[in-house]
N, C-alpha and C positions, 0 to 999 in steps of 0.2 A: 718231700717230692710226691709221695703217694697222696697226701691231702690235696696238693695242687691239681693233680690229674683227676681226682674225684670231683673237685669243683668244676674243672673244665668239662667233665662228662655231664654234669648237671646242666651246665649252660648249653652244651652242644645238643643234648637230647631235649632241651626245652622242658625239663621236668619241674613241675611246681608242687607235686605231691609225692611223698615216699613213705613207705612203711618202715618202722624202726622198733627196736627192742630196748627197753630200759635196762641199764646196768645197775647203777646206784648213784645216789646223790645228784640226780638230775642228768647224769650222763647217759646218752643213748647211742646205739650203733644201728646204722641203716642196714636194711635187709639186702639191697641190691649192690651196694658198693662198700668197700672196706673203709668207712669213714665214721669216726666217733666225734660227737660234739655234745655240748651242754644245752639243756632246755630248762630254764628256771622253773617253769610251770610243773615240771615232773620231779621236783626235789623230794616230794613225799610219796611218789609212786613206788610200788613194790618191784623188786627185781624180776625181770622176765616178762613184764607187762608189754603187750603189743599196742602200738599207737600209730595213728595216721597223722603225719606232720605236713603242714603247708610251708613250702620253702620260699624264703624271701630273697633279699639281695645277697650275692656272694662277693666276698672281698678276697681277691687273689693275691693281695699284698700281705694281709694278716692271716690269710688262709682260714677264714671263718665264714659261716653261712647262718643267717638268721632263720629261726624256725618258730612256727606257731602250732599249737596242738589243735587239731580238728576233731579227733575222735579217739577215745581210749577204749580198747577192747579188754575189759577186765576179765582176768582168768582165762583168756584165750591164747593159745600158741605159746605157752611158757617154754623157755629154753630147756633142753635136756639137762638132767641133773649133773652129768659130767661136765657140761659146758658151763653151768652156773657155778660149779665148785672149782673149775679150772682157773688157770692163771691168765688166760687170754684176755678175758674181759677186764680183769684187774690191771693188766699191763696197758691195755688201750686207755682205760680210764686214768691210769697213772700218768700217761703222756699228757692228757688234758689237764690233770691236776698239776703236773709239773709245769706246764706252760702257764697256768693261772698263778701258781706260786711264784714263778720267775717274774711275771709281770708285777705282782704285788710287792715283791722284794725290791724291784727296781723303783717302784713308786715311793716306797719307804726311804730308800737311800736318797732319792731326789729331795724329798721333804726334809730329811735330816740335814742335808747339805744346805738347803735354803735357810733353815733355822740357824745353823752355825754361822753362815755368812752374815745374817742380820745381827748377831750378837757381837761381831767384831773379830778381826784376825788374831788378836793376841790369845783368844781362848781356844784356838784350833788344837794345839797339842797340849795335853794335860801335864802339869809338872810331875805328878805322881807317875806318869807313864814313861818319862824319860830320865828321871833322876830319883835317887832315894830321898826320903823326907828327913827333916831334922837339920842338924848342923852340917851335913855333907853337901847341901845344896850350894852354898856360896863357893865351896872349893871346886865343885864341878863346873860352876859358871866361869870361874877364873881359868880353869883348865881349857874350857872351850875357846877362851880368848888367847891362849898361849901361842906365841909366835916363835916357837923353837925350831928344831931340825925338821919336824914334819912339814912345816910350812915351806921351808926352803926346798924340800924334795918336791913338793907340789909345784912350785914355781919352775923348777928345772924341767919337770915333766911337761908343763904347758909350753915352755919355750921349744922343747924338742918336738912337740906335736905340731907347732906352727911351722917349724923348719921342714918337717917331713911332708906336710900338706903343700907347702910352697914348691918343694921339689916335684911332687906328684902332679901339681897343676902345670908345671913346665913340660911334662912329658906328653907327647901327642900319641893318642891311642887310635889306631885305625883298624877296620875290619880286615881279616885276611882276604887275600885275592880270591880265594875259592868262593867267597860270598858275593862277589861282584857278578852282576848280570851280564853274561856274554851274549853279544848280538852276533848271529850267524849270517847277517846280510849287511852290505854297505848301506850307508845312509843316503839312498837315492829313492826318488819317486817310483811307484810301480804303475805301469800303464800296459795296455794291450796294443800290439801292432799287427798289421795285416800283411806283413812280408817277413822274410828272413834271409840271412846270408850265411855262407859256409864258415866264414871266419869270425872269430870273436873280436869286437872292437877293442882298441887299445885304451881309449879313454871314454867309457860309457857315460852317458848323461842320465839315463833312466834304467830301470829294470823292467823286463818284459818276459813273455812266455817263450821267446825265441831270440837268438842273437840277430842283430841287425846293424851292419856297419854303414852308418849314414854317409851321404855324399850329395853331389849336386849343389843347387843354390841353397845356402844356409840362411838366407836373409829371413825367410818366413819362420825358421825354427820349428818346433813341434807344436801341434795343436793342444789347446787346453783340455779338450775332451777327446780321448783316443778313439780310433776307429774300432768297430766290432772285431772280436778275436777271430783269427783264421789260423787253424792248426798247421796248414801247409800251403805254401804259395808257389805257383808256377805259372808259366805263360800258357794259359788255356785258350780256348777258342775265342773268347771275348777279347782278350788282349791282342791276339793275332789279327782279328778282324779290325780292331782299332788301328793297328799299325798299317795294315793294307789300305784302310780308308785314308790315313794321313798321307801315305805315299801317293795315292790317287789325287788328293787335293793339291799336293805340291806339283805334280805333273800338270794338272789343269791350270795352276797358277802360272807355270812357265809357258804353257801354250798360249794363254791369254796375253801374257807380256809380249811374246813374239808377234802375235797378231796386232797388238797395239802399236809396236814399233813399225811394222810393215804398213799399217794404215796411215801412220803419221808421215812416213817417207813418201807414200803415194800421193798424199795431199800436197806435200811441198813440191813434188816433181810434176804434178799435173799441169799442162800448158793452159793458158787462158784463151778463150775464144775471142774472135774479133769483137771489139767494142766492150769487152767485159773487163772489169777492174776488181782487184782483190779488196775484200772488205777490211776496213781498219780494225786492227786488233783492239779489244777492249783494254782500257787502262785500269791499273790498280795502284792508286796513289801516284807517287812521283816515279816509280820504277818503270811503269808502262810495259809490263811483261805481257807477252802474248800467251794464248792458251797452249800453243805448242811448246813454248819454253817451260811453262809450268808443268806440263806433262812430262817433259824430259827430266825435270828436276825430281819429280815423284818416281819416275822409272829408275833413276840412279839410286834413290834412297831405298826403294824396294829391293833392288839388286844387291845392295850392300847387306841388307838384312838377311836375304836368302843365302848369301855367301857366308855370313857369320853363323847362321843356323846350320848350314851344311857341314861346317867344320866342327860342330859339337859332337861328342861321342853318341853313338846310336844306342842308348840305354834308357829304360823307363825307371825313373826314380820316384818312388811313392812318398818318401819322407826323408827329412834331413836328420832324423833322430838316430843317435848311436845307442843301441839298447843291448844290455847284457842279458842273456837268457837265463832264467831261473825257474825252478819247478813250481814255485808257489805263487806265480804272478796271477794265474786265473783264480786261485783261492783267495788272494787278497782282493781281487776285483769283485768276486762274489760277496765277500764280507762287506766291501764298500757299498755295493748295491743294496744289500740287506739293511744296512744302517740307514741309508737314504730312504728306502721304502718305509722303514719303521718310523723314521722321523716325520715323513709325510702323513702317515696314517694317524700317528699320535703326536701331533704338533704341540710344542710347549705352550701352555696356557697359564694364566694367572687371573683369578676372579672371573673365569669364563671367557676371557679375551686372549687372543694369541699374543705372545711376547716375542720380540725380535732382538737380535744382538749377534756379536761375533765373539767366538772363543776358540781356543786351541786345546784339544784333548790329546794326551799321549797314551796310546794303547799298546801294551806289551802282548804279543802273541807268541806262545811257546811252540815247540816243535810239533806238539800234538794238535795244534790249531786252537787251543783254548786261550781265553784272555787271561794273561798273567804269566808267571814264571814258576818254575819248579824249585823247591828248596826242601831238602831232606825228605823227598818223596811226596811232598804235598804241593798242590797248585795254589799259589798265592795270587789272587786277582789283583790286577794293577791297571786302573783307569784314573789317570791323574789330570787335573786341570792345569795345564802349563800356562795359559793366559786366560784370565777370567773375563767374562762379558761385563762384569760389574753388577750383574743381577744374580744373587744366589739362587733364586728359583729357576732361572734359565740354566745355570751351571748344573744344578742338581738334576733337572729333567733331561739335560743332554747326556749326563752319565747314565741315567736310567735307560735312555733310548739305546745307547751302545750296549749296555748289559743285556737288555731284552732282545737285541738283534744278534747276539753272539751265535756262533755256529752250533747246531745241535749234533754235528758229527765231525770227526777229524777229517783232514784232507786226504787225498788219495795216497799220499806218502808223507812221511815226516817232513816238516818245514826245514830244509837245508839247501845248500847250493847244489848245482848239478854235479860238481866234482865230488862232493861229499856223499851223494846218494845217486847211484845209477841203477839200482835194482828196484823195479816197480813193486808196489804192494798189491797183491792179487786177492786179498781178503775181501769178502762181500758182506755188507751189513745184513744182519738177520732180524726179521720181524715175524710175528705170529699173531693169530687171533685165537684167544683162549675162551673156551666155553664147554658146555656139556648138555646136549650134544653140539657138535660143531661141524659135522661132515657136510651139512647143507649150505654152509656159508659161502657167499660169493666174493668175499673180501679178497682172497688170493688173486682171482682173475682181475678184480678192479685195480689192485695195487700193482699187478704186473703191467697193466695198461698204462698206469701213471709212470712207472719206471721207464718204459719204452718212450713215452712222450717227452719226459724231462731229461732223459739221459742219466738219471740217478740209479746207479747199480745197487740193487738190493735183492734179497731173497725173502719171500713172504709165504708162510705155510700155516696150516691149521694145527692147533695143539689142544687136544682134549684133556682136561684136568679132572681128576676124581672129585666128586662132590664135596668130600671132606678134606681136600688137600690142595686148594687153589693157591694159597700163599707159598707152600713148599714147591709147587710146580713152577710158578713164575720165578721164584728166587733161583731155582736150579737152572732155568733157561737163561737168566741174566748172568749167572756165574759162568756159564758156558760161552759167553760172548754175545748174548742177545742185546740188541740196542733198544728195542721197544716192542710194545704189543697192544693190540686191541682186546677189549673185554666184552663178551656178550653174555646172554642169559646162561646161568643164573648168578653170575659172580660180580655184578656191578657194585653191589653194596659192600662186598668184601674188598673189592679193589679200592673203594673209598677209604676203608680203614687201613689198607696197606700203604697208601701214598704218604710220603713224607711232606710233600708240598702240594697244594691244591690251587687251581685257578679259580677266580670268582665264579665262573660258570659251574664248576664242579661243586663248590661249596653250596651254591644256591640249589643245585639239583640233588645233593646228598648221594650222588652216585657217580661212578667214573667208568668211562669206556675207552680211554686212550691213556697210555702210560709210557714213560721213557726215563732213561737214566741221564742225569745231568749233575755234574760236580759231586758224584757219589751218592746223590739222593734220588729217590723215586718220585717223579712228578706225575700228577694226575689231572686230567681234563675231561670234560663232558662235551662232546661235539654233536650229540644228537639234536639238541635244540637249534643250533646254528645251521645244521644240515637241513632240518625241516624248513626253516625260514628261507634259506637260499633256494630250495627246490620250489617253494610256493611263489616267491617273488621273482627269481631270476629265470627259472625254467618254465613255470606256468604263467608268468607275467601277471600275477595278481598281487597288487600292492596292498599291504596290510594296514597302512596308516589310515586311521579314521574308520576302519571296518569293525563290524560286530562279529566276534569269534565265539563259537561254542566248542569247548574242549571236553570230550567225553572221557572220563576216567580220572583217577587221582593217584595212580601208582607212580613207579619210577620213571616211566616214559613221559607222563604228563609233567612231573616235577622238572625233568630236564628241559622241557619245552617252554616252561612258564617265563623265565627271565628273558630269553631271546625274543619271545612273542611280545612281552611288555616293552622291550627296547624298540620295537617297530612302531610304537605309539598308536595302537588301535583305539577305537572309541570305547570298547567294552569287551571284557573277557568273562564268559559264563562257564564255570566249572561244574559239571554235573556228574555225579557218581552214584552207584547203587547205595552206598552208605553216605548219607548227607553230611554226617559229622566229619568224616575223613576229607571230604571236599572242603569243608569250612576250615579244618586245620591246615590244609595245604595253602589255601588262599591267604590265611592269616600270616604266613611266612613271607608273602610278597607284597604286603600292604605298603611298606615304605618305598619299594621300587615303583609300585603303581602310582603313588602320590608324586614321585619325582617326574614320571613321564605323563602324568595327568590321564591315567587309564582307570576306568571304572571296573571294579571287580565284583562278581556275584557268585555265590556258591549254593548248591542245593542238591537234592536227590534227583534221580532220573524221572521220578513220577511228577516232579514239579515243572517239567518242561512244557506240559500241556497248558500251563498258565500263561506262557509267553504268547502275546498276541502277534498278529501279522506285522504290526508296526514295530514291535519289539523283537522281531525275528533276527536271523543271523545271516551274515554274508559268507562266512567260512565255518564249516563244521569239521573238526578234526577228531577222528576216533583213535584215542590213545589207550583204550581199554583192552582187556584180553578177550572180548567177545568174538573177534574174528578168528583167534586161535581155536576157540571152542566151537566155531561154526554157528554162532548165535547172532541174532539181529538186535542191536541196542534199541531200546524203546524210544525212538525219536519220532515225534508227531509229524504227520504228513505235511501239515501247513508250514513247517520249517524247511522242508525240502521242495525245491522247485526251480524255475528259471532264474539264472543269475546267482545261484548258490554253488559254491565249491565244496564238494564232499570229499574229504581226504582221509585215507586210512593208512596208518603207519605200517600195517602189514603189507606184504607183497607176495605174489605167487604167480603161477602160470595162468590162473583164472582169477577174475574179480572176486573179491570177498563178498559175503552175504550183504554187508552194509553197502558196498559200492553198487552191487547189482540192484538193490532196492532203491538207492538214491537215483540211479540212472532211470529207473522206471518213473520216478516222480519228476523227472526233467532236469535234475541237477547235473552240473559238470563234475566228473569224478577223476580221481587220481590215486594210485597206490603209493607205497612208501619206497619204491625202488630208487627214485630220485633222491630221497632223503638219505638212503644208504650210501649212494655214491658221493653226495655232498659232504656227509659227515666223514667219509673216508678221505676226501680231499683235504679237509681241515686237519685230520690226523696226520696225513702225509706232510702237510705244511709244518706241523709241530715237530715232526721228526727231522725233516730234511731242509726246512727253510725255503722251500720252493712250492708255490701253489699251482697245482696242475689244472688244466682245462678239462672240465667235466663233460662238455658237450660231445666230444667224440666217443666217450664211454657210454653215454646215454643214447647215442644215435642207433 
């Protein structure tokens, strides 16, 4: 296991050269890691010789790494005498020798078996090995063919064995009832209703957040999409106003009907003047009904409808659904919406094209709101494909969408029926920002605003960790019931090493600023880069696609920004740093991603920026260096700053930084990193709570 993690370290750190010390017979031990391997070129080298090795391919199956000698430092850095004469080197070398010996022995056995097989089966056992030589051989051979009492005993044993196995096959073995998954809710759909009733329905058709005894006309049944949730329903001003308006319309209708009857009667009773004749009534087919007769028929029909309506009970029925109230209806609805949102953002694809189909997934949710069920104190995830779509890729991606959308936090109270649980859970989820120093952080105020906006109850505080005890501090916080935390300077690299699982953004950045507990593991993410991109594109309304970006600095902040910037498909990203080699090393790690998004990468020193012509200038300049913390101005040529250029500094404060003040004098548009801070906090909030807050009110 130690060899495996050593090889993983070499690959993770991207090390291609390491110093080593020769033990003996070509075995060497690396200086930085506890790994011993063999280098044939050093078979004649003396013990204790220091060498510089070039590392080649690593094989994590056979746990080997290929090495080539670059330089031998003869007579330099010999091991101390006690270490040379000790057993440690011999033991490590013995492990390598033992592995080599085991491999050689296995090869010899295989070759011998192949030779024996080629010579024929009769030669496999030697006669001398199984029987004495001489005249005793025929007697032994005849004894082997003896069919005496021993053979009869064997036959009886075989018959008994067959009988016993037959009896066992007839016995049905079932798991005890204690292992069966107990469902705490009836098998009904979960919806949200916008009304409630005092009594619980006798035969509920759905589950909801409140009891609702349905009534009225049941022809329409319930809607396929429920109305938005309403925690309390009563006759408010709007309902009363609607009722009064309905009564006024009914009164107006009766008044008009009365006027219509009076007008018709006055027309019939009005006498004719001398010489005047009544006009012939228009005919309608063979019935020859007059307009007054038609009006009388309509009046009678309207009167019957009014009489029927008046006899109906005076009550407002919003739905015909009979719903049983349960505590977890809103939690189920939130989980459903999260799965739908995740499926929309990460739509299933195959070969770059969307795939469609229908399938049914059965998802078990336990009382703590996790996907799966509890057995012997462990949570066993359970997402089963009950009905396949016929496309394994679609089925697999659908399960992945559900797993990715699972709740990051438990429901407000354990998932059980209202009768089983009547005591609300008043605990509040705790989060902190960890750093040193951390007293200046604005994160508590930002997350407090997010909490009020989304209705997510949480407590967010500052936690200053000693410089040499970051891991102990956060583990103690988690053991005390903490749910997650942000990480700020100077612990982002330590947080990367602490995480059990990393997001692709965190792996690319090599640093972590957001962490949380899920399934007993510490998850790490880096939200700095996505916060930067969203602030520039959404808040500043500057699209990065096709733009030329100059990134100043090659430290952790720049590393975290590279992948999100590349994913925006700019035309070019220039990375400039005081040390040109560090900029080149950073760019080298993102060549594959840049090729995927067709982005040109360039790296160099700050002194090389003067070589960029006006035509090769930049549209966006991002200062990710530490110059603003030190109050220094990065050496950016004047011709790169001007009208139409966005100068962005990741630092923020009450006053503009030196870089932003200088860029403003040159005519560039400027912005500090406060928006980036708020946007990265919103992404962290989404990782923790599954709800994405609106950042505009916080930035206003």
